[in-house]
C-alpha positions in Angstrom: 96.3 41.7 79.7 92.8 40.5 81.5 92.3 36.8 81.3 88.5 35.8 79.6 87.4 33.3 82.2 86.1 31.3 79.1 89.0 29.5 78.3 90.4 27.0 79.8 93.9 27.3 82.0 95.7 25.2 84.2 95.9 26.7 88.0 99.1 27.3 87.6 98.0 30.0 85.2 95.5 31.7 86.4 95.9 35.3 86.8 95.6 36.6 90.6 93.3 39.2 91.2 94.1 42.1 92.9 92.9 45.2 95.1 93.8 48.9 94.5 94.5 50.7 97.4 94.4 54.2 99.0 97.3 56.1 98.4 98.4 57.3 102.5 98.8 60.9 103.9 101.1 60.4 106.4 103.6 60.9 106.1 103.3 62.2 102.8 105.2 65.4 101.7 101.6 68.3 101.4 100.5 69.1 97.4 101.7 73.2 96.8 98.6 73.5 95.6 97.5 73.5 99.7 100.5 75.3 101.0 97.8 78.4 100.6 99.1 81.3 98.3 102.4 82.8 97.5 104.0 85.8 100.0 104.3 88.4 97.1 105.6 91.0 99.6 104.7 94.5 99.4 106.4 97.6 99.2 107.3 100.8 97.0 108.1 99.1 93.4 107.1 95.4 93.7 103.2 95.8 92.7 99.9 94.6 94.2 99.2 90.6 93.7 96.2 90.8 92.1 94.3 87.4 89.5 94.1 88.4 86.0 95.7 91.8 86.3 95.5 91.9 82.2 91.3 92.2 82.0 91.9 95.2 83.5 93.3 96.9 80.3 90.5 95.5 78.6 87.7 96.8 80.6 90.0 100.2 80.3 90.6 99.9 76.1 85.8 99.3 76.1 85.1 102.2 78.3 87.5 104.5 76.2 85.7 103.6 73.6 82.2 103.1 75.0 82.3 107.3 76.2 84.7 108.4 73.4 87.6 110.1 75.4 90.6 111.0 73.0 93.7 112.7 73.6 93.8 115.8 74.1 96.9 118.2 74.8 97.6 117.0 78.6 96.7 113.5 78.4 97.6 110.5 75.7 95.4 108.6 75.9 97.5 105.3 75.7 99.1 107.2 79.5 95.7 106.9 80.4 94.5 103.7 79.7 97.6 102.1 81.2 97.4 104.6 83.9 93.9 103.7 85.3 94.2 99.7 84.0 96.7 99.7 86.9 94.7 101.5 89.2 92.7 98.9 88.7 94.0 96.7 88.6 95.9 97.8 92.2 92.1 98.4 93.7 91.2 95.4 92.6 94.0 93.2 93.8 93.7 95.5 97.6 90.4 93.1 97.9 91.8 90.2 96.7 89.7 89.7 93.1 90.1 90.3 90.1 89.1 93.4 88.1 85.6 94.4 87.3 84.2 98.2 85.5 83.8 99.1 88.6 86.9 99.5 89.3 88.4 100.9 86.0 85.2 103.1 86.6 87.0 103.6 90.0 90.2 104.8 88.8 88.1 106.8 85.8 86.4 109.0 88.8 89.6 109.5 90.9 91.5 111.4 87.5 88.0 113.5 86.9 86.5 111.5 84.3 83.0 110.5 85.6 80.4 108.8 82.8 82.8 109.0 80.1 83.0 113.2 81.0 85.3 115.6 82.7 88.9 116.8 82.2 91.4 115.6 83.9 93.1 118.0 85.6 96.4 119.6 85.2 98.3 118.5 88.0 97.2 114.8 87.5 97.6 114.7 83.3 101.2 115.4 84.4 101.9 112.8 86.7 100.9 110.4 83.5 103.0 111.9 80.7 104.7 108.5 79.0 103.1 105.9 82.2 102.0 104.3 79.0 105.1 103.5 78.0 107.7 103.5 81.1 106.9 100.7 83.5 109.0 102.1 85.6 107.2 106.2 85.6 103.7 103.3 86.0 105.2 101.6 89.0 106.2 105.4 90.2 102.5 106.8 90.0 100.3 103.4 91.2 102.8 103.2 94.2 102.3 107.6 94.6 98.8 107.0 95.3 97.7 106.4 98.2 96.2 103.2 98.6 92.9 104.3 101.6 91.9 106.3 99.2 91.8 102.8 96.4 90.3 101.1 99.8 87.7 104.4 100.1 85.2 105.7 97.5 85.7 109.0 95.1 84.3 111.3 97.4 86.4 110.7 100.0 90.3 113.3 98.5 90.9 113.1 94.9 94.4 112.4 93.8 97.2 115.5 94.4 100.7 115.1 94.1 103.3 111.7 94.3 
């Protein structure tokens, strides 16, 4: 509590002034945020670290509704949505950023759907079966797509098989 200067007090009761000192940085443990990003490792089944990867699901859901993509006999829309979101997320993670609509568009073009039109190839459709309901099938599907293909353009190569 401060001591008002208009109140008379004896010399022995005067509050001494204080000064704040800077925090010493030498010899102090480094802050966790300054040490760099975590090392997630890589490999089959490890995934790709992506900031805000879940946003790819929102973008994919929006893309499907904007382009009126519906279920077919070969592909369930839920399997398609989850698979395309996972591919978009992985592609964004390869560039060290969060997913964007261009990543989602890229994933759909890999599946053969350009501008919301087109048919998913039968070989691609068989890879999608059950992906929306099994994390392990999803990881197998995403790991089966070549990383160089995800870094490139759609014209370079289609997805053929696992």
